[in-house]
N, CA, C and O atoms as a Tripos MOL2 file, in Angstrom:
@<TRIPOS>MOLECULE
protein
  256   255    64     0     0
PROTEIN
NO_CHARGES

@<TRIPOS>ATOM
      1 N          30.9860  -26.4540  -87.8110 N.3       1 MET1
      2 CA         30.8080  -27.2940  -87.0200 C.3       1 MET1
      3 C          29.4050  -27.5320  -85.6910 C.2       1 MET1
      4 O          29.0030  -26.9300  -84.6950 O.2       1 MET1
      5 N          29.2230  -28.2000  -86.1030 N.am      2 SER2
      6 CA         28.2190  -28.0840  -84.8210 C.3       2 SER2
      7 C          27.2060  -29.3690  -83.9680 C.2       2 SER2
      8 O          26.7410  -30.2540  -84.6860 O.2       2 SER2
      9 N          26.9840  -29.3990  -82.8290 N.am      3 PRO3
     10 CA         26.6740  -30.7470  -82.5400 C.3       3 PRO3
     11 C          25.1720  -31.4850  -82.4460 C.2       3 PRO3
     12 O          24.9460  -32.5210  -81.8210 O.2       3 PRO3
     13 N          24.1820  -30.6900  -83.2280 N.am      4 ASP4
     14 CA         23.3700  -30.5710  -83.8650 C.3       4 ASP4
     15 C          22.9540  -31.1600  -85.2520 C.2       4 ASP4
     16 O          21.9310  -31.4770  -85.8590 O.2       4 ASP4
     17 N          24.5520  -31.1260  -85.4510 N.am      5 ALA5
     18 CA         24.4390  -31.5180  -86.9720 C.3       5 ALA5
     19 C          23.5280  -32.6770  -87.4190 C.2       5 ALA5
     20 O          22.4410  -32.1740  -87.7020 O.2       5 ALA5
     21 N          23.5070  -33.6530  -87.5560 N.am      6 THR6
     22 CA         23.0410  -34.5890  -87.7330 C.3       6 THR6
     23 C          21.2290  -34.1390  -87.4670 C.2       6 THR6
     24 O          20.4540  -34.2160  -88.4200 O.2       6 THR6
     25 N          20.8490  -33.7830  -86.3740 N.am      7 ALA7
     26 CA         19.8160  -33.7450  -86.4960 C.3       7 ALA7
     27 C          18.6230  -32.3490  -87.1240 C.2       7 ALA7
     28 O          17.4160  -32.1270  -87.2210 O.2       7 ALA7
     29 N          19.9770  -31.6890  -87.4240 N.am      8 LEU8
     30 CA         19.3570  -30.8290  -88.0200 C.3       8 LEU8
     31 C          19.2020  -30.9740  -89.8790 C.2       8 LEU8
     32 O          18.4570  -30.4100  -90.6800 O.2       8 LEU8
     33 N          20.4350  -32.1390  -90.0610 N.am      9 GLY9
     34 CA         20.4300  -32.2800  -91.0160 C.3       9 GLY9
     35 C          18.9130  -33.4750  -91.5840 C.2       9 GLY9
     36 O          18.2020  -33.2410  -92.5610 O.2       9 GLY9
     37 N          18.7780  -34.6170  -90.7070 N.am     10 VAL10
     38 CA         16.9140  -35.2380  -90.3380 C.3      10 VAL10
     39 C          15.6730  -33.5310  -90.3460 C.2      10 VAL10
     40 O          14.5560  -33.8260  -90.7710 O.2      10 VAL10
     41 N          15.7740  -32.4700  -90.0720 N.am     11 ALA11
     42 CA         14.8830  -31.7530  -89.9360 C.3      11 ALA11
     43 C          15.2760  -31.6980  -91.6320 C.2      11 ALA11
     44 O          14.4430  -31.9420  -92.5050 O.2      11 ALA11
     45 N          16.6610  -31.3430  -91.8970 N.am     12 ALA12
     46 CA         16.1230  -30.3380  -93.6950 C.3      12 ALA12
     47 C          15.4400  -30.9400  -94.4050 C.2      12 ALA12
     48 O          14.6450  -30.4590  -95.2120 O.2      12 ALA12
     49 N          15.7940  -32.8080  -94.0770 N.am     13 LEU13
     50 CA         15.1910  -33.6220  -94.9050 C.3      13 LEU13
     51 C          13.5750  -33.9570  -95.2400 C.2      13 LEU13
     52 O          12.9350  -34.2510  -96.2490 O.2      13 LEU13
     53 N          13.2180  -33.6950  -93.4860 N.am     14 ALA14
     54 CA         12.0200  -33.4710  -93.5800 C.3      14 ALA14
     55 C          11.1560  -32.5300  -93.5090 C.2      14 ALA14
     56 O           9.9940  -32.7700  -93.1820 O.2      14 ALA14
     57 N          11.8750  -30.4840  -94.0020 N.am     15 ARG15
     58 CA         11.1920  -30.2860  -94.5140 C.3      15 ARG15
     59 C          11.1800  -30.5980  -96.2140 C.2      15 ARG15
     60 O          10.2130  -30.6420  -96.9750 O.2      15 ARG15
     61 N          12.5740  -30.7860  -96.4800 N.am     16 LEU16
     62 CA         11.9860  -31.0170  -97.9820 C.3      16 LEU16
     63 C          11.1120  -31.9610  -98.3340 C.2      16 LEU16
     64 O          10.5850  -31.6340  -99.3970 O.2      16 LEU16
     65 N          10.5440  -33.4200  -97.7600 N.am     17 GLY17
     66 CA          9.7710  -34.4360  -97.8960 C.3      17 GLY17
     67 C           8.0490  -33.8530  -97.6070 C.2      17 GLY17
     68 O           6.9860  -34.3780  -97.9380 O.2      17 GLY17
     69 N           8.2880  -32.7480  -96.9660 N.am     18 LEU18
     70 CA          7.4220  -31.6520  -96.6690 C.3      18 LEU18
     71 C           6.7390  -31.3230  -97.4720 C.2      18 LEU18
     72 O           5.5470  -31.6240  -97.5190 O.2      18 LEU18
     73 N           7.3090  -30.6610  -98.2540 N.am     19 GLY19
     74 CA          7.2290  -29.4000  -99.3290 C.3      19 GLY19
     75 C           7.2040  -27.8140  -98.9220 C.2      19 GLY19
     76 O           6.6370  -26.8240  -99.3840 O.2      19 GLY19
     77 N           8.2750  -28.1070  -97.6110 N.am     20 GLU20
     78 CA          8.2410  -26.6940  -97.3160 C.3      20 GLU20
     79 C           9.3390  -26.0590  -97.4160 C.2      20 GLU20
     80 O           9.5760  -24.8700  -97.2010 O.2      20 GLU20
     81 N          10.0620  -26.9670  -97.7800 N.am     21 ALA21
     82 CA         10.9260  -26.5920  -98.7300 C.3      21 ALA21
     83 C          11.2660  -27.4540 -100.1760 C.2      21 ALA21
     84 O          11.4160  -28.6520 -100.4130 O.2      21 ALA21
     85 N          11.3250  -25.7790 -101.3110 N.am     22 SER22
     86 CA         11.7820  -26.4090 -102.9560 C.3      22 SER22
     87 C          12.7450  -26.6760 -103.8220 C.2      22 SER22
     88 O          12.5770  -26.7580 -105.0390 O.2      22 SER22
     89 N          13.9330  -26.8410 -103.1530 N.am     23 SER23
     90 CA         15.5180  -27.2840 -103.1820 C.3      23 SER23
     91 C          16.1830  -27.5990 -102.1350 C.2      23 SER23
     92 O          15.8040  -26.9320 -101.1720 O.2      23 SER23
     93 N          17.2800  -28.5590 -101.8120 N.am     24 ALA24
     94 CA         17.9310  -29.1450 -101.0760 C.3      24 ALA24
     95 C          18.4000  -27.6050 -100.0180 C.2      24 ALA24
     96 O          17.9310  -27.3200  -98.9150 O.2      24 ALA24
     97 N          19.3950  -26.8710 -100.7740 N.am     25 GLY25
     98 CA         19.7830  -25.7130 -100.9120 C.3      25 GLY25
     99 C          18.8820  -25.0540  -99.7330 C.2      25 GLY25
    100 O          19.3900  -24.5220  -98.7470 O.2      25 GLY25
    101 N          17.0260  -25.1850 -100.0230 N.am     26 GLN26
    102 CA         16.8660  -24.1010  -99.2670 C.3      26 GLN26
    103 C          16.5240  -24.7810  -98.2060 C.2      26 GLN26
    104 O          16.2480  -24.1230  -97.2020 O.2      26 GLN26
    105 N          16.4360  -26.5330  -98.1290 N.am     27 ALA27
    106 CA         16.0150  -27.2490  -96.4790 C.3      27 ALA27
    107 C          17.1230  -26.6380  -95.3790 C.2      27 ALA27
    108 O          16.6180  -25.6800  -94.7930 O.2      27 ALA27
    109 N          17.6050  -26.7370  -95.2220 N.am     28 PRO28
    110 CA         18.0990  -26.5450  -93.7770 C.3      28 PRO28
    111 C          17.9920  -25.2050  -93.3680 C.2      28 PRO28
    112 O          18.6720  -25.1840  -92.3420 O.2      28 PRO28
    113 N          17.4070  -23.7110  -93.6070 N.am     29 GLY29
    114 CA         16.7960  -22.8950  -93.4640 C.3      29 GLY29
    115 C          18.1370  -22.0750  -92.2400 C.2      29 GLY29
    116 O          19.0390  -22.8930  -92.0600 O.2      29 GLY29
    117 N          18.2710  -21.3590  -91.8200 N.am     30 ALA30
    118 CA         19.6760  -20.5900  -91.4990 C.3      30 ALA30
    119 C          20.5110  -21.0980  -89.5350 C.2      30 ALA30
    120 O          20.4460  -20.6700  -88.3830 O.2      30 ALA30
    121 N          21.1030  -22.0710  -90.2000 N.am     31 VAL31
    122 CA         21.8110  -21.7640  -89.7090 C.3      31 VAL31
    123 C          22.7540  -21.5560  -88.5720 C.2      31 VAL31
    124 O          23.6280  -22.3010  -89.0150 O.2      31 VAL31
    125 N          23.2640  -21.1130  -87.4290 N.am     32 GLU32
    126 CA         24.5500  -20.4590  -86.7390 C.3      32 GLU32
    127 C          24.9660  -21.6930  -86.7440 C.2      32 GLU32
    128 O          24.4450  -22.7960  -86.5820 O.2      32 GLU32
    129 N          26.9140  -20.9410  -87.1540 N.am     33 VAL33
    130 CA         27.6930  -22.0000  -86.6090 C.3      33 VAL33
    131 C          28.6260  -21.5140  -85.7300 C.2      33 VAL33
    132 O          28.9740  -20.3800  -85.4040 O.2      33 VAL33
    133 N          29.0110  -22.8210  -85.3620 N.am     34 GLU34
    134 CA         29.6680  -22.6980  -83.8450 C.3      34 GLU34
    135 C          30.9740  -23.0660  -83.4570 C.2      34 GLU34
    136 O          31.5510  -23.4050  -82.4230 O.2      34 GLU34
    137 N          31.2120  -22.9000  -84.5270 N.am     35 ALA35
    138 CA         33.0470  -23.3380  -84.6770 C.3      35 ALA35
    139 C          32.9070  -24.1970  -86.2900 C.2      35 ALA35
    140 O          32.0880  -25.0510  -86.6300 O.2      35 ALA35
    141 N          34.0680  -23.5690  -87.0790 N.am     36 THR36
    142 CA         34.8130  -24.7260  -88.5650 C.3      36 THR36
    143 C          35.7340  -25.3440  -88.3180 C.2      36 THR36
    144 O          36.8240  -24.9300  -87.9250 O.2      36 THR36
    145 N          35.4080  -26.4000  -88.5170 N.am     37 VAL37
    146 CA         36.9870  -28.3300  -87.6000 C.3      37 VAL37
    147 C          37.6310  -28.1110  -89.8440 C.2      37 VAL37
    148 O          37.3210  -28.2090  -91.0320 O.2      37 VAL37
    149 N          38.8810  -27.7050  -88.5980 N.am     38 ASP38
    150 CA         39.4530  -28.3940  -90.2900 C.3      38 ASP38
    151 C          40.5070  -29.5930  -89.6770 C.2      38 ASP38
    152 O          41.3090  -29.4510  -88.7540 O.2      38 ASP38
    153 N          40.1770  -31.1370  -90.6990 N.am     39 PRO39
    154 CA         40.5730  -32.2310  -90.7120 C.3      39 PRO39
    155 C          42.0670  -32.8410  -90.1010 C.2      39 PRO39
    156 O          43.1780  -32.9540  -90.6200 O.2      39 PRO39
    157 N          41.7710  -33.0230  -89.3500 N.am     40 SER40
    158 CA         43.1580  -33.9810  -87.9110 C.3      40 SER40
    159 C          43.9260  -34.8140  -88.8330 C.2      40 SER40
    160 O          45.0680  -35.1680  -88.5380 O.2      40 SER40
    161 N          43.2290  -35.2330  -90.2090 N.am     41 ILE41
    162 CA         44.3450  -36.2310  -91.2070 C.3      41 ILE41
    163 C          44.1040  -35.3470  -92.5960 C.2      41 ILE41
    164 O          43.3370  -34.4240  -92.8710 O.2      41 ILE41
    165 N          45.1550  -36.0880  -93.3600 N.am     42 THR42
    166 CA         45.2260  -36.1300  -95.4270 C.3      42 THR42
    167 C          44.0360  -35.7660  -96.1950 C.2      42 THR42
    168 O          43.4000  -34.8080  -95.7560 O.2      42 THR42
    169 N          43.7800  -36.1100  -96.8300 N.am     43 ALA43
    170 CA         43.1710  -36.2260  -98.4510 C.3      43 ALA43
    171 C          43.3150  -37.4460  -98.4310 C.2      43 ALA43
    172 O          42.3260  -38.1770  -98.3850 O.2      43 ALA43
    173 N          44.8380  -38.0440  -98.4680 N.am     44 ASP44
    174 CA         44.9750  -39.1320  -98.8450 C.3      44 ASP44
    175 C          44.8380  -40.3050  -97.6190 C.2      44 ASP44
    176 O          44.5370  -41.4800  -97.8300 O.2      44 ASP44
    177 N          45.2300  -39.5090  -95.8390 N.am     45 GLN45
    178 CA         44.8350  -40.6920  -94.8300 C.3      45 GLN45
    179 C          43.0990  -41.1730  -94.9920 C.2      45 GLN45
    180 O          42.8630  -42.3770  -94.8870 O.2      45 GLN45
    181 N          41.7040  -40.0260  -95.2940 N.am     46 ALA46
    182 CA         40.7160  -39.8920  -95.6240 C.3      46 ALA46
    183 C          40.2510  -41.2250  -96.8640 C.2      46 ALA46
    184 O          39.5630  -42.1470  -96.4280 O.2      46 ALA46
    185 N          40.5460  -41.2400  -97.9380 N.am     47 ALA47
    186 CA         40.6950  -42.0110  -98.7930 C.3      47 ALA47
    187 C          41.2780  -43.2630  -98.7220 C.2      47 ALA47
    188 O          40.6180  -44.0320  -99.4210 O.2      47 ALA47
    189 N          42.4650  -43.9690  -98.0550 N.am     48 GLU48
    190 CA         42.9210  -44.8330  -97.1890 C.3      48 GLU48
    191 C          41.8520  -45.6740  -96.3730 C.2      48 GLU48
    192 O          41.6960  -46.8730  -96.6020 O.2      48 GLU48
    193 N          41.1450  -45.0140  -95.4430 N.am     49 ARG49
    194 CA         40.6740  -45.2580  -94.7330 C.3      49 ARG49
    195 C          38.3960  -45.7780  -95.5450 C.2      49 ARG49
    196 O          37.5650  -46.6350  -95.2450 O.2      49 ARG49
    197 N          38.4310  -44.9330  -96.2810 N.am     50 ILE50
    198 CA         37.0550  -44.8120  -97.1150 C.3      50 ILE50
    199 C          37.7310  -45.9710  -97.8830 C.2      50 ILE50
    200 O          36.9460  -46.9200  -97.8830 O.2      50 ILE50
    201 N          38.8300  -46.2620  -98.5120 N.am     51 SER51
    202 CA         38.6640  -47.4170  -99.0240 C.3      51 SER51
    203 C          38.6090  -48.8670  -98.2480 C.2      51 SER51
    204 O          38.2070  -49.9720  -98.6140 O.2      51 SER51
    205 N          39.0150  -48.5300  -97.3840 N.am     52 ALA52
    206 CA         39.3510  -49.3280  -96.4340 C.3      52 ALA52
    207 C          38.2630  -50.1990  -95.7660 C.2      52 ALA52
    208 O          38.2380  -51.4170  -95.5880 O.2      52 ALA52
    209 N          37.0710  -48.9160  -95.3360 N.am     53 PHE53
    210 CA         35.8700  -49.8110  -94.7930 C.3      53 PHE53
    211 C          34.8480  -49.6050  -95.8630 C.2      53 PHE53
    212 O          33.6990  -49.7660  -95.4530 O.2      53 PHE53
    213 N          35.0240  -49.1120  -97.8560 N.am     54 ARG54
    214 CA         34.2050  -49.9240  -98.8160 C.3      54 ARG54
    215 C          34.3890  -51.6680  -98.4840 C.2      54 ARG54
    216 O          33.5410  -52.5600  -98.4740 O.2      54 ARG54
    217 N          35.7040  -51.6960  -98.2560 N.am     55 ALA55
    218 CA         36.3470  -53.1720  -98.7790 C.3      55 ALA55
    219 C          35.2560  -53.7740  -97.9770 C.2      55 ALA55
    220 O          34.2790  -54.3500  -98.4560 O.2      55 ALA55
    221 N          35.5810  -53.5350  -96.3090 N.am     56 ALA56
    222 CA         35.2460  -54.5630  -95.5060 C.3      56 ALA56
    223 C          33.5300  -54.6190  -95.8210 C.2      56 ALA56
    224 O          32.9660  -55.7110  -95.8890 O.2      56 ALA56
    225 N          32.6870  -53.1680  -96.0250 N.am     57 VAL57
    226 CA         31.6820  -53.4940  -96.5000 C.3      57 VAL57
    227 C          31.4080  -54.8710  -96.8980 C.2      57 VAL57
    228 O          31.0790  -55.8640  -96.2500 O.2      57 VAL57
    229 N          31.7290  -54.5750  -98.6910 N.am     58 ASP58
    230 CA         31.3160  -55.6230  -99.6350 C.3      58 ASP58
    231 C          32.2260  -56.9910  -99.3560 C.2      58 ASP58
    232 O          32.2370  -57.9850 -100.0820 O.2      58 ASP58
    233 N          32.6540  -56.8840  -98.6650 N.am     59 LEU59
    234 CA         33.3640  -58.2480  -97.4740 C.3      59 LEU59
    235 C          31.9890  -58.9030  -97.1360 C.2      59 LEU59
    236 O          31.6020  -59.9300  -97.6940 O.2      59 LEU59
    237 N          31.2930  -58.2500  -96.2000 N.am     60 THR60
    238 CA         30.6210  -58.3770  -95.0450 C.3      60 THR60
    239 C          29.2780  -58.7830  -96.5550 C.2      60 THR60
    240 O          29.0640  -59.9460  -96.8970 O.2      60 THR60
    241 N          28.7070  -57.8090  -97.0890 N.am     61 LEU61
    242 CA         27.7960  -58.3860  -98.1420 C.3      61 LEU61
    243 C          27.7050  -59.8470  -99.1280 C.2      61 LEU61
    244 O          26.8090  -60.5780  -99.5510 O.2      61 LEU61
    245 N          29.0370  -59.7850  -99.1940 N.am     62 ALA62
    246 CA         29.3640  -60.7730 -100.0860 C.3      62 ALA62
    247 C          29.0530  -61.9830  -99.9090 C.2      62 ALA62
    248 O          28.7380  -62.6950 -100.8620 O.2      62 ALA62
    249 N          29.1060  -62.6470  -98.0330 N.am     63 ARG63
    250 CA         29.0780  -63.8670  -97.4720 C.3      63 ARG63
    251 C          27.7770  -63.8130  -96.8080 C.2      63 ARG63
    252 O          27.5380  -64.4870  -95.8060 O.2      63 ARG63
    253 N          26.5300  -62.6470  -97.6070 N.am     64 ARG64
    254 CA         25.3670  -62.8440  -97.2510 C.3      64 ARG64
    255 C          24.7050  -64.3030  -98.0250 C.2      64 ARG64
    256 O          23.5510  -64.6590  -97.7870 O.2      64 ARG64
@<TRIPOS>BOND
     1     1     2 1
     2     2     3 1
     3     3     4 2
     4     3     5 am
     5     5     6 1
     6     6     7 1
     7     7     8 2
     8     7     9 am
     9     9    10 1
    10    10    11 1
    11    11    12 2
    12    11    13 am
    13    13    14 1
    14    14    15 1
    15    15    16 2
    16    15    17 am
    17    17    18 1
    18    18    19 1
    19    19    20 2
    20    19    21 am
    21    21    22 1
    22    22    23 1
    23    23    24 2
    24    23    25 am
    25    25    26 1
    26    26    27 1
    27    27    28 2
    28    27    29 am
    29    29    30 1
    30    30    31 1
    31    31    32 2
    32    31    33 am
    33    33    34 1
    34    34    35 1
    35    35    36 2
    36    35    37 am
    37    37    38 1
    38    38    39 1
    39    39    40 2
    40    39    41 am
    41    41    42 1
    42    42    43 1
    43    43    44 2
    44    43    45 am
    45    45    46 1
    46    46    47 1
    47    47    48 2
    48    47    49 am
    49    49    50 1
    50    50    51 1
    51    51    52 2
    52    51    53 am
    53    53    54 1
    54    54    55 1
    55    55    56 2
    56    55    57 am
    57    57    58 1
    58    58    59 1
    59    59    60 2
    60    59    61 am
    61    61    62 1
    62    62    63 1
    63    63    64 2
    64    63    65 am
    65    65    66 1
    66    66    67 1
    67    67    68 2
    68    67    69 am
    69    69    70 1
    70    70    71 1
    71    71    72 2
    72    71    73 am
    73    73    74 1
    74    74    75 1
    75    75    76 2
    76    75    77 am
    77    77    78 1
    78    78    79 1
    79    79    80 2
    80    79    81 am
    81    81    82 1
    82    82    83 1
    83    83    84 2
    84    83    85 am
    85    85    86 1
    86    86    87 1
    87    87    88 2
    88    87    89 am
    89    89    90 1
    90    90    91 1
    91    91    92 2
    92    91    93 am
    93    93    94 1
    94    94    95 1
    95    95    96 2
    96    95    97 am
    97    97    98 1
    98    98    99 1
    99    99   100 2
   100    99   101 am
   101   101   102 1
   102   102   103 1
   103   103   104 2
   104   103   105 am
   105   105   106 1
   106   106   107 1
   107   107   108 2
   108   107   109 am
   109   109   110 1
   110   110   111 1
   111   111   112 2
   112   111   113 am
   113   113   114 1
   114   114   115 1
   115   115   116 2
   116   115   117 am
   117   117   118 1
   118   118   119 1
   119   119   120 2
   120   119   121 am
   121   121   122 1
   122   122   123 1
   123   123   124 2
   124   123   125 am
   125   125   126 1
   126   126   127 1
   127   127   128 2
   128   127   129 am
   129   129   130 1
   130   130   131 1
   131   131   132 2
   132   131   133 am
   133   133   134 1
   134   134   135 1
   135   135   136 2
   136   135   137 am
   137   137   138 1
   138   138   139 1
   139   139   140 2
   140   139   141 am
   141   141   142 1
   142   142   143 1
   143   143   144 2
   144   143   145 am
   145   145   146 1
   146   146   147 1
   147   147   148 2
   148   147   149 am
   149   149   150 1
   150   150   151 1
   151   151   152 2
   152   151   153 am
   153   153   154 1
   154   154   155 1
   155   155   156 2
   156   155   157 am
   157   157   158 1
   158   158   159 1
   159   159   160 2
   160   159   161 am
   161   161   162 1
   162   162   163 1
   163   163   164 2
   164   163   165 am
   165   165   166 1
   166   166   167 1
   167   167   168 2
   168   167   169 am
   169   169   170 1
   170   170   171 1
   171   171   172 2
   172   171   173 am
   173   173   174 1
   174   174   175 1
   175   175   176 2
   176   175   177 am
   177   177   178 1
   178   178   179 1
   179   179   180 2
   180   179   181 am
   181   181   182 1
   182   182   183 1
   183   183   184 2
   184   183   185 am
   185   185   186 1
   186   186   187 1
   187   187   188 2
   188   187   189 am
   189   189   190 1
   190   190   191 1
   191   191   192 2
   192   191   193 am
   193   193   194 1
   194   194   195 1
   195   195   196 2
   196   195   197 am
   197   197   198 1
   198   198   199 1
   199   199   200 2
   200   199   201 am
   201   201   202 1
   202   202   203 1
   203   203   204 2
   204   203   205 am
   205   205   206 1
   206   206   207 1
   207   207   208 2
   208   207   209 am
   209   209   210 1
   210   210   211 1
   211   211   212 2
   212   211   213 am
   213   213   214 1
   214   214   215 1
   215   215   216 2
   216   215   217 am
   217   217   218 1
   218   218   219 1
   219   219   220 2
   220   219   221 am
   221   221   222 1
   222   222   223 1
   223   223   224 2
   224   223   225 am
   225   225   226 1
   226   226   227 1
   227   227   228 2
   228   227   229 am
   229   229   230 1
   230   230   231 1
   231   231   232 2
   232   231   233 am
   233   233   234 1
   234   234   235 1
   235   235   236 2
   236   235   237 am
   237   237   238 1
   238   238   239 1
   239   239   240 2
   240   239   241 am
   241   241   242 1
   242   242   243 1
   243   243   244 2
   244   243   245 am
   245   245   246 1
   246   246   247 1
   247   247   248 2
   248   247   249 am
   249   249   250 1
   250   250   251 1
   251   251   252 2
   252   251   253 am
   253   253   254 1
   254   254   255 1
   255   255   256 2
@<TRIPOS>SUBSTRUCTURE
     1 MET1         2 RESIDUE 1 A MET
     2 SER2         6 RESIDUE 1 A SER
     3 PRO3        10 RESIDUE 1 A PRO
     4 ASP4        14 RESIDUE 1 A ASP
     5 ALA5        18 RESIDUE 1 A ALA
     6 THR6        22 RESIDUE 1 A THR
     7 ALA7        26 RESIDUE 1 A ALA
     8 LEU8        30 RESIDUE 1 A LEU
     9 GLY9        34 RESIDUE 1 A GLY
    10 VAL10       38 RESIDUE 1 A VAL
    11 ALA11       42 RESIDUE 1 A ALA
    12 ALA12       46 RESIDUE 1 A ALA
    13 LEU13       50 RESIDUE 1 A LEU
    14 ALA14       54 RESIDUE 1 A ALA
    15 ARG15       58 RESIDUE 1 A ARG
    16 LEU16       62 RESIDUE 1 A LEU
    17 GLY17       66 RESIDUE 1 A GLY
    18 LEU18       70 RESIDUE 1 A LEU
    19 GLY19       74 RESIDUE 1 A GLY
    20 GLU20       78 RESIDUE 1 A GLU
    21 ALA21       82 RESIDUE 1 A ALA
    22 SER22       86 RESIDUE 1 A SER
    23 SER23       90 RESIDUE 1 A SER
    24 ALA24       94 RESIDUE 1 A ALA
    25 GLY25       98 RESIDUE 1 A GLY
    26 GLN26      102 RESIDUE 1 A GLN
    27 ALA27      106 RESIDUE 1 A ALA
    28 PRO28      110 RESIDUE 1 A PRO
    29 GLY29      114 RESIDUE 1 A GLY
    30 ALA30      118 RESIDUE 1 A ALA
    31 VAL31      122 RESIDUE 1 A VAL
    32 GLU32      126 RESIDUE 1 A GLU
    33 VAL33      130 RESIDUE 1 A VAL
    34 GLU34      134 RESIDUE 1 A GLU
    35 ALA35      138 RESIDUE 1 A ALA
    36 THR36      142 RESIDUE 1 A THR
    37 VAL37      146 RESIDUE 1 A VAL
    38 ASP38      150 RESIDUE 1 A ASP
    39 PRO39      154 RESIDUE 1 A PRO
    40 SER40      158 RESIDUE 1 A SER
    41 ILE41      162 RESIDUE 1 A ILE
    42 THR42      166 RESIDUE 1 A THR
    43 ALA43      170 RESIDUE 1 A ALA
    44 ASP44      174 RESIDUE 1 A ASP
    45 GLN45      178 RESIDUE 1 A GLN
    46 ALA46      182 RESIDUE 1 A ALA
    47 ALA47      186 RESIDUE 1 A ALA
    48 GLU48      190 RESIDUE 1 A GLU
    49 ARG49      194 RESIDUE 1 A ARG
    50 ILE50      198 RESIDUE 1 A ILE
    51 SER51      202 RESIDUE 1 A SER
    52 ALA52      206 RESIDUE 1 A ALA
    53 PHE53      210 RESIDUE 1 A PHE
    54 ARG54      214 RESIDUE 1 A ARG
    55 ALA55      218 RESIDUE 1 A ALA
    56 ALA56      222 RESIDUE 1 A ALA
    57 VAL57      226 RESIDUE 1 A VAL
    58 ASP58      230 RESIDUE 1 A ASP
    59 LEU59      234 RESIDUE 1 A LEU
    60 THR60      238 RESIDUE 1 A THR
    61 LEU61      242 RESIDUE 1 A LEU
    62 ALA62      246 RESIDUE 1 A ALA
    63 ARG63      250 RESIDUE 1 A ARG
    64 ARG64      254 RESIDUE 1 A ARG
């Protein structure tokens, strides 16, 4: 995990959009990994949270 992960992702998309990379796999370029982080919740807990988030988004969009 990198504290700059979001910026690196945006940069990779920019490289792809500008044609400096021919595939999504080439877009990130070389990146040093500072640490690997394991999830602190289970896959089932993550699925429950995603489901609740999606339900909230759907409810919000339905009110428009």
